[in-house]
N, C-alpha and C positions, 0 to 999 in steps of 0.2 A: 470614785468608782463609776460612777456612770458615764464620767468623761471618759475616761481608760476605755470602758465596753464601746464607746461610740466613737474610740477614733480606731481601736482592734476592727470594729465591724466595717470603718472606712477602708482600711487596710486591706482587709479581707476581699470588699467588692471591690476595689481596684485592681488586686492581685486577680480577679478573677474574671476581670475584663481586660486585662492583660494576656490571660490565659485563652480566653477564648477570640479575641476582636485584633490581639496587638501583633505584632511583627514575630513570627517563628511561633506564633498561637496553633490553636486548632484547624482554622480554617485553610493559614498558609499550609500545614500538614495535609490537608486533607486535598488540596490541590496540587499539591507536589506529587501526591499519591498517582492523583489523577493523570498527570501527567508521562509519569515514570511509563504506567501501564501504557497510554496510546504510545509512547517513543517504543516500549517491547511490543507491541503488535506491529509497529512499522518496521521495526529492525527484522521480524519474523518474515513479514513481506519482503523485504532487501534481500533476505539470507533466501528465500525459498527461489527468486529471482535470479540471484547470484548463481545458485545450486544448477539450474536451467541454462542459464549460459557458459558456465562453466561444462556441462555434459555437451552441449551444443559445439564448443570449444574443442573438446576432447573428441565428437565425432568427426570434424573436420579433418583434425589432424592424422587420425587413424585411417581414413578411407577415402577413395575417390567416389564411390555411392554418394556421401553425404552433399560433396561438392556438386556433384555433376546434377542432384535435386535440386539444388538452390540456383543451379544455372539455368535448368529447365524453367524453372517455379518463377524467379525471380527476374531473368533476364530475358524469357522465352527462347532460348537457345535450343537449336535441334543436332542431333547428330549428323555427321555425314550419311546421304544416301537415305535419307528418311524424309518423309514428306508432313509439312504440315496441314493441317487442317482445323480451322476454325470455325465453329456452329455460333452464330449469330442468331440468338432468337429474333423471330417476324412478329407481327402482328396476326392476329387471327384472320384467318379468312370471313369475309360478311359475305354473307349470300343476299342478294338485292330480290326480293319476292316484288318488288315491285313492277 
């Protein structure tokens, strides 16, 4: 009877070890759950970026104002009969009291 109890106890311990530390055990499930959460956050960030890009594409398709704005800001283009002034910040004047 004691031998049978010892065998059953050993089997129970072996099964518990497999449950907690083995392949497909508790630790693996926790790691997978964490990876799923990380992937969900990354997917949400990418979906937001896609929505922003889609809105920009729609703006560019629908109106010339968005195209003009991009041409002015990114390419530095100006319209005909406009004058372009560029203000360059200079160094502050130093007064020589010497």
